[in-house]
Structures are given as C-alpha cells and as structure tokens.
N, C-alpha and C positions, 0 to 999 in steps of 0.2 A: 515320630508327630504326623502327622500329613504335611504341615507348612512345612516347605523347603525353603530354609536359611543358606545364604550365601554364606555367612561371617561368622554368625553365634556359635559357638558349638553347643554340642546336643547333652554332654554332661557337666557341664557347670552347676557347682554347690556353692558358691560364695551367693550371696544376697545383692542387689536385688531385681534393679531394673536397669535392662539391656536394650537396646535399640539398635538397628541395621536399617540404615537408609536404601531403598532403593528408588531409582530413580526409570525404571525398564518403561514406566508406563505414561508418564512423563512428559517425556521429551517429543522435540521436532526433528527433522532432519533440518541442518544450518550449513551450506556448504558454500564457502567464499571462493567462486569459478573467478579465476585470475585468466590476465591477456597477456599474449608474450608478444615482442617486436623484435624481428629477426632483420640485421641487415648489417652495412659494412661499417667499420668502424675505422676510427683514424688512430694508426699504431707508429709508434714514429721507427724511420727506419731501422733495421739491425742494427745493431754493432757488431765489430767485426776486430779479430787480433792482428794487430801491428807490429809487435815486437814479443819476444818470451826470454827471461833468465831461467838460472837453474837455481832451485832455493832447497833443494836435497839431491844429490847424484845418484844415492841408489847404488846398485851394483848387478852386473852381471851384461853390460851393455855395451857393445861395439858402436863403432863410427859406421853409419849409414841407417841403423834401427829406425823404423818411424816408431812414433809414441801418440798412441788417440786417446784426446782430452774429451770431457763432455762438450756441448755444443758443437760437434762436427769439428772442433779444432784440431789439426795433424801437424805434429812436429818431427824434423830429423835430426838424429844426434850428427852435432858436426865435431864435436870433440871428445874424448874421452879418456880418462886418467886410472888407470886400472879398475876398468869395471866402471867406473864411476860418471853420470853423465859431467861433460865440463859446460857444454857452451851446446845449443840447439838453434836451428832456421826454420821459420813457419813455414810451411808446406800448404797447410788448407787454412785460412785463416776464420774459418767456422762463422758461425754467428749465433748472435742472441740478444733480447730485451731487456733481459735481468742479466746484470754483469756476475757471477761469482765471485765470492772472495780469495784471495791470494793465501795460501798457496793452493794450487789446483793439481789433485793426484792423478796418477797414470790410470786411463780406462783399462788400455790394453796395449799391445807392440806386438812388433814382427818377430820379434826377438824373445831372448828368454830374462831380459832386465827386469829388474821389480824395484820397485820402491821409490821413484823418481817422481818430485813437485817441481813445478815449475811457478814463477810468479811472469802473470799475462799483464800486457797494455793493450787495453783495446780504445779501438777508435772514438772521437768524441761525441757525444748525444747535440743531436740535429735540433736545435730550435724551431717553435712551430706551433701552433695550436691541436696539439692532440688529446686524444682521449686517455684515459686514466683507468680505462677498465681492462680488463684479461681479455684477449678473445676466448669465445667458445664455450663462457661460461656465464650464466645469467645471474642478474643483479636487480631487483626493485628499486623503479624509477616515479620518483616522486610529484617533480615540476621537469619543466621544460630545461631549467638550468642545470639541472642534477643531467636530463639526457646531454646537453651539451658538455659538460664536464668531463663525464663519463666517457664518449665516445668521438667527441672532436666537434665542436660548431660546423655546421657546412656539410658533417657526414651524412654519408647514406642515411645511417639509424637514425642521428639529432633529427632529420628532416620528416623522417616516418615518423618521431614524436611527434614533432608539428602537426603531424595529418592527425594521428591521435587526438591529443589534445582537444584540438580543434570540434571534435565531434564526442569526446567522451571524457569528463573531470571526475566521474563520480568512483571510477572502479578502479581496483587494484590491476596495476601493471608493469609489467617486466621485461628488461634488454635483456638479446641475447648478441652479441657484438659479434661477429666472424670478418676473420683479417682479409686481408686482398690476399688474392690468390697469386700463388709465386708465377713467376714470370707473365703476370696481368699488365695491361696497358690502359692506360687514362682517355675517356674519349675526349675530344676536343672540335671545335668550331671554329666560325670568323666569323667577325664581323663586315664588314669591308665599304668602309667611307667612300664614294666616289668622286663626289662633287659637294658642291658647298651651297646650304640653300641661298635661296634667293628673298626670302621673306625672314624675321625672327620664331622663333619656336620649339617645340616641346616635342624630341623624340620618345613616346613613347614603348620601352621596351620591355617585355617579358622573360623573363629568365625563371625557367623551371613552375612558371604561374604567377613569380612574386615580380611586382611592378619594378622598373627600375625608371625613374622620368629623367632626361636628360637636355637641360637647354641650352641652346643654341643660337649664335646669331649669324648674321650676313656675313661677319668680318671672319667669322671662323673656318680655318682651312679644313682639311680633310686629317692630317695632323693633329689638330686639336680639339675637334672632334673625339676621333678616336679617346685620345687622352681623357677626354670629358666622361668619357662611355667607363672608360677604368677605374675613375675617381668614384664616376656614380656606383656602382661595382664596389669598389673598395668600403666606399660610405656604411654599407649597410652590413652592420655589428649586432649581436647580438650576445650579451655576457658577455665582453672581451672577444671575441669570435666571430668570424663571416659567416652570416646570416643565408649567404645564397650559398649553393652546391659547386659553386666555379672559383677561381682567379681566374684573374684577366692582365692580359699583356696589350700594348699597343707601339706599331712602330710601324711609319709610313701611311697612317692613315685604317690600319687593319687593325682589328682586335682582338687576338685569340683568345678564346675561353678551354680552360680544362678545367675536366670535374675533378675533384678536388680529391678523390678516391680514383683508384685503378679497378677495372671488371667493367661488366658487360652494364649493369648498373647505371651509369655516364650515360650513356645511349637514349636511358629514357630521360635525361635533363633539353627541353623545349624551349627554344628561343623564337619569340614572337614578337611584332608590335599591331598597337594599335589594336587592342584586346574590343574595345568597348566602343571601335567604331565613332563615325559621327557624332551619335544621338548623346557618345557620351563623351563630346570634345576631344577625343582623340583622335589628330589628323597629321601625318606628317609632313614638318613644315615644307615648302613648296618648292622647288628647286634643288632640295635635298638628293643626293646619290647613294642609297645605302642598299645592300645587301646584306642577307642573314643565311647562316648556315641552311644545305640543302632539306629539303623538309622537313626544317623548322626544327630538327633535334643536335642535339651531339650525336658524334659518331665515333667509330673506330677505337671503342673499349671492348676491350678483349680480357677474358677470363671471369670465371664463376667461382664462388667461395665452395669449398668442401663443406658438407655438412656434417660426418661422421662422428668428428669428435663434439660440435655443440650439439647434438643430437643424441651421445651418450653421454652429456653431460648431463640430461636436463630428466634424465628416464628416472627419479625420482620424484620428480615433481610436478604437481599438478596443476597444468595450464589448460583450459577448456576453449580459448582462443586466440589462435595463430595468425599474424599476420607474416605471411611468409612469402616477399616479394618476386621468386624468381621463379618463372612459368617455363625453363627449359624441363625438360624431362627427367634429367639425373634429379635436379632437387625435388621435382614433384612424386618422383616416385619413392624419394628418399624418406620425406615426410608422410607419403599412404603409407609407410611400411610402418613407421614408429604409431599411426593413430589410425590403422587399420584395424581390419575383423580377422586377421591373424591370429595363430597362439600368442607370438608376443607383441602386438598391437596392445592400443590402448583402447580398442573396443573389444578387446580378444576376452575369453572366459577365465584367462590367469589375473590381468592386468583391473580391469574393470576401470577405467581411469577414466576414458570419454574420452571425446573434444572438438575440434572444427579445427581446418585450415582455409584461410581465405588468401585471397592472390586475385592481381589483378594483367589483362593484357592486354595491350595495344595493338593495332592492325588492322585493315583492310578490312571490307563485310567477307570478300570471299577466304583471305589470311585466315579469320578467325574461324569460319567453318570449319576448314581445314584441321586448324586446329585443335577445336572442338571434340572433332574426330575421333584424334587421338585418344580421349582421354575418357577415365571410366573408374572414377572413384567415389563411391560414399562420403568421405571425411574430406573432399576439397570443394570449394565454391571459387571458379576464377570469375571473375565480373569483366567482362566484355566492353572496351574504351576506344572509344572511333582514335584514328590515324592524330587528328588534329587537336586533341584536347590539351589543353594548355599544360597540366597538371604532371608531373611525371605519373607511372605508373604505382612504384613504390609509396609515393601519397593518397596513393588513391585505396591501394591495397588497405594501409594503415586506418584511413577513415571508414573503409568498410568494417572491419574488424572491429573497432571501435562500437558503431551503431549496433554491430550485430550483438555486441557483449552487452550493450547497455539496453537493449531492449529483448533480449532471450532471458539475462537473470529476471528480467519481471514478469514475463511469461513467454514459456519457450515454444509455445503453441500459435502464439498470435506472427501474421505473417511481417513480412519486414516493410513491404510496399508503402511506399507513399515517404519513409524516412531520409530523409537529405543527408547528404556528403555534403557537410560544412567546408567552407574554406576551399572546395575543389570547384575548378574551373570549366563550365561547359564545353563543348568541341562549339565550334562557328554553327552556326543555324543551319548554312546547306551543306554539311557535313554529316549533322548528326544523323541515328539510324532513325530511316523511319518504322511501321510499323510491320510490314511483313517484313524488314531485316531483322530487329528486336524479336519478332515470334519463330524465324528461325534460327535464331541463336539460341534463345531460350531451347529451342529441340534438338541443336546439336551441344546440350553438355556445358552451356554459359552461362551466368547469373549476367543480367542485365540492368540497365538504367536509361533513364527519360529525364526531361527537363522539367524541374518543376515549377512554382509559380516564383519560387522565390529566386531564379535563376541560378540556381545549382541544381548538380546531379539528384535525383533523388531514385533509389532501389527500388526498382518494377517488379523483380524477380528474383529470390534467391534460389536459385539452381543450382545445385553440387553439379559435379561432371561423368555421375552415377547414369549410366544408359543400357549397358545390357548385362544379362545373368552370367552364372558359368558357362551357358553353353551359347551364349555369345545372339540370344536373343532379346530383342529392344523388352526393358520392363521399366516400371518408376517407381519402385519397390522406395529406392531412397531418393529422390531426385529432389527435394526439397530438403533445406536445413533444417525447416520445422520437424521436419519427421522425426532426426535423430536427437536434434534438442529435445524433443519432449519425452522420448523414451528415455534420454539419460535421466531426466528429472522421476520418471517412474521407477526406474532400476534404482536410484536413490531412497527414494521415498519408501520401497519396497524392501531394500538391503536394511536401512536405520527400522524401518518395523522388525522385521526378524530377529537382529543383532541384537534388537533392546529389549526384548520381549522373550526370545526364548536362546540367551547365550550357551546358559548349561544345563540345558534341559534334558531328559530323560524320554524315550520315543516308546511311544504303545500303540498298538489298533487299535482301532475304533470300536467303543462297546467297553471296552477296560472298565474295570471299578475301581477307581481308585481314589483318594480320600481327598475335602480341597483344598487348595494350596498347594497342593505338588507339584515338582516343577519338571510337570510330564506335559506332554506335546503329541495331539494324534494326527493322523492325515484330516480328521473331521475340525480340528480346531486352527489350525493350519489354513485352510481351505477360508476357515470362516473368519478367521484375520487377513487373508488377503482381499474377500470380496469385500470388508470392512474398509479398506485402504483401500479401493477402486471406487467406492463411494466417496471417499474422501475426494479421489485425485478427479470422480467424475464434479463433486463442488467445486472444484476449482479450477474445470475448466479444460481438462485437461483429457479426459476419454468421454467415450459416452455409448448406450447399449447399456446397463447393465444386468436388463435380466439375459442377453445372449452370451454376456462376459459368464454369467455362472453358470449357463447349461454346457459350456465349452469348456471352462475351466476344469482342469483334473489335478489332484493331489493324491499321488499313490506311495505306499511303500516300495523302497527294489527289493526286487525280488530274489536276487542276490546277494545284497545286501542289506543288513537288516536294519544299521546305522544311518540309512544315507534314504531322503525325504527326495523323489522325482515331481517336478512338477511341470504343467504344461500351461502356460499362461497366457491366454488368448485376449491382450487388449484392443480396442478399439478405438484410436486416435481420432479426438477432435480432428475435422478437416478447419479450413477456414475458406472465409470468401473472394474467390480470387475472378471471377466471372461474374457478373450481372447480366443475363441474356433475357431480353424482353421482343415477342412478336405482339408488334401494334397492329392488329385485326382490326382496322375504323370502317367506321359504319360514314354512310352521309347523312343518314336518317334510321333509325330504328324502327319507326311507323311513319310512312310520308304520307297516311291519314290523320285523325284523330287520337291525342296523346288519351286513352279512358281511364290510363292510371293517373293524370292526375286532376281529368276534370270531371272524371266519373263516368258512365255508361249514358250512353243519349236519352232521353226519355222518346215513352212508342209516339207515332203520331197521332196528333187532338181530333176530335169527331166535334163539329159543330153543333149538329143536331143536339146531340144525347150533351154535351157538356162532361165528356169524360173519355179520356184514351181508351185509343181501342185495345 
C-alpha cells in the first residue's frame, strides 16, 4: 500500500475501523528558554571530627596503623588487642557539610587490617543565616524569598536574584550556587567618624547601591554615630535575613564592613554617600567628619570559585541565558568552553543546546580597553561599567541577563538598545563614559550602557567579545548577541520541521516514481521544505532575501553515504536599525527669483496698441 503507516499493521484481518494519529504536519516549535544565575552561596562552615571511638575492632591491626575514613578523616591506632583496634586518636579531623551516620567504615589503611568501624563525634553546627542549597547543583527559583532561603540572605547569589527579579518576573530562572573557594578571604572596608556634626541631619549611605539613612544629632559622639550606622545596616532585613551583603561592627568611631561571603565578589560591594546630592536633599550634616573606604569599594577579598563541578552538573540541562558574574580569565574560559563552538560546546554540532553568557566588568576606561583586547568569544557578552557605578557588577550582570532573556525570547533579532536596567544606579554624571569612550569600548569587544531618561542605565549595544577570526584577523561575524540568538531560533525551527515531518522516512533520488503517501523523501522535497520554512522565518522577521536564499540553497545526497543528505543552508539574517545618519544639505533658497511652481509662469509683456500680448 502506498500510504506509510507508523503503527497500524499491514496484515490486519479483524474488522473494522482503525485510526493512527500523526502530528507531524501540525505542531510548531515551542521551547522554554531558561536563565541561570551563577554566584556564591552562604554555606555553613564544614564540621570536623573531634573524637572517635571503636565500634568494631576488626582484625590484623597493629599500634601505629593509620586508618583513612570518608571526608578526609584519618585515625591512628593507639592500642590493639590481638589484632583488633581498641582505641584510636584523631590524626586528621577531615571536614563535611553532611554528617555521615555511625558507625563509619574504614576506607583504607597503611597496614593489613580490615573490618574496623568507628563512631565519630563531630563539631557543633554553627548558627547563622545560611543557605539550604547544595553547592554546584542547579535548582529552580520562583521568588526572591526562595533565593534567600536557598542561598542565604545577603549572599552574592541572593543579591544576584534581586537584580534579576527587578528586570524580569515573567520567565523561568534557576540558580547555580557555588561554594566559597578554599582559603578565600572576605572583602572588608571601614567607615570612620572623625568628628560630630554641628547640625542635626541624615547620613545618606549607599551600600551596594542600597540606601542606608542614618539620623544624627549634634550631641552624638563619633562612637555613637558608628553604632547608629551598624544598627541601620543590621535593621535592613528580608525574610528574616540580612538584605545587605555585609555585616557591620563598630569600635571607637570606626565601622568595619565585611562581605557576607569570602571571595573576590565582595570587592564589588560599593560604599558611597549622597548619591542624589543636593537636588535629592542628600547632604552630609554640617561639621560631620566621615571617611569611606578607598575608592568607594570594599577590598581585600581573594579567591575565585572553581567552576568545574558546577558546569559538569548542568551539562544535561538547557540554559539559554547565563548570568556569570566572574570576569577573571579562568571563569570566562571555562564557560566559553561549555557554551562555545567546539565539538563539546553547546553551540557545537553534537550538543546543539545553544545559549549565551552575560557578565559585567567595572573599571576605568583604559583598564576596560585593555581587558576587552584580551577577549574573543562569540557566546560571551561583558557589559562595561564605570568605576564609580554604585551597583555591584554581580547585580548588573543579573539585570543584563534578565533583560536579554525577556527581550530575546520575544524576538531574537530585535536589538536590545534602550532597554533599562531597572534598580541599577548610574555612575555620577561627571564619571560616565562619554561618546568616544563608549564607541571605543564597543570596538574593543565590550557591551556598553548609557544613561536613560528614567535615570537608570540602558543597554546601548549588546556587543559580544568576539573580535578576531581563527587567523587573528578582525572579524564582525559574531559581534552582536542578536546574531547567535537569531541563528538559534532558525536552527530550532528547522530542526523541529525536519524531525517532525521526516522522522522515519526512506530516501530516494529526485524523479523517483513512488506512490502518494509513502514515507519517502528526496533532496527536492527537503529543499522545498527548507524554502517553506525560510518563508515562515521571513514572515516572522528573522531573515530576508528569499530569492537569494533559494538560489544559494543546496540539498544533495552524500556521494559516499547513500543514507545521508547534505545541506548548504545560507540564511540572510535580518539586520537592526542601529545608526540613522543624515546629511543635511541645506539651501538658503532654492530659487532666488520667482518660484514658478507656486505662482505659475509669468505672462508675456502686454502691448498697449494692439491690446494683445506679444
């Protein structure tokens, strides 16, 4: 029979009516493009072994044997009775977040003994506002309160979600918590009160862009004022945990701020005052002596999270928009390898998962130019920030990714310019990048932002870091985020059409005479399908120039593999209106005489004698 059924057998004898439902010509591609926020969580300090007793002595042990247990715990045999362990001492206490149940078996030993098990006593858990999530394991997050609970209030990742939800409440987002690096140090900074005010007023502090007002009186001493600042910081709580990313202590008029987490991310926490200035009624109380951290930032934070396990744990999951706040070379390289064009990358031919990495970088104009010159990735976009922008780079990263997700899901080909980064504070007017600086930054592989009319940063150009081809020559193939976003949409549309309409088809040459309804496809049929798909993509504003596409599209059977079809797919991607240039070639007057187009031609001279015109 010519019609190809997928399920109804050809040898049915039992009557009567049988129907097989085939959706191959009905469905449209529907993809849920998720975002992923990456950042440091607040995990409780690991617990260590303080004592160990023998549960089962085993056999074959001698005094001095070392016994290795899970979680890095090492015991030494102190006494033994006829080869059985009697007592042990703790040589290495190990560490663990999750405490194993007793008895704990031996993993290995430097001797020949076997079978010993032990009851371990662990150090007490440390109280605090810690997250409940497991480091390096992604989890879906549906609200800010969930983020605070999972990652710890005031943690880097919790604040990242504040940046995300301020800019996108409509799309699916997950969190990928990473642990503090081993041996990391938390960033710190001090606010020093040197003199009491001569008039009462309000200190308008801004910590990580969050307003912290502190009322002071003329009778307040520097010590009193420092304590008031600590109280104001501590009073800002969300869901029972600290809203600010710092803890504060006071002593003798000096407030010490410490980042909640250990690592370089804490160096992004800003400390400023009077952001809105005189026009915003923010003035330092007269006579008050106050100094802030140098450069308006916490400093001294060291340690960058290792991404290996975190990236490994997301490889089977689809995440289209990743907010990755670490701009160091190792982190950017690791995520470029995961999302790049190599065989193992998400844009590679094997995985076909696609996606983009968003980041932000604070720095001076010259430092950012130098930084941009070191980058070259088609999947990463790093937004340049002024040195004095109050909002931390990790929150700007989240806002950038959130706005990109929301806009590109709606239309991957529309430019992101003019989209506001909500709840992100602009740098002071005098410090903002000017036009030449913005142009140069974009020319050196950095995305740029500028002041919007709502007094918030707006995206000016969603530049990727891609700048050079394989031979190190200047190239603009992937310079814009919209290029790969549009291609991903086209590929998903095409993949859906091919896998839905030709899932179990036979392959024949063009011109083969086969019955209608047969599950047979030819290069010509495939070409017609690709042209039809291109027409739909053009109707949806993703591509242009259908005639040229048809002329350059090639679909052919592989000469060495009769079961393979090769396609040269040449889409002409739609472009964006990014520059509107006008040459105003003005005139003072097109005709300095009479404008005959308005009043008509002048009549000929009148002859008085004849009464008629000459």
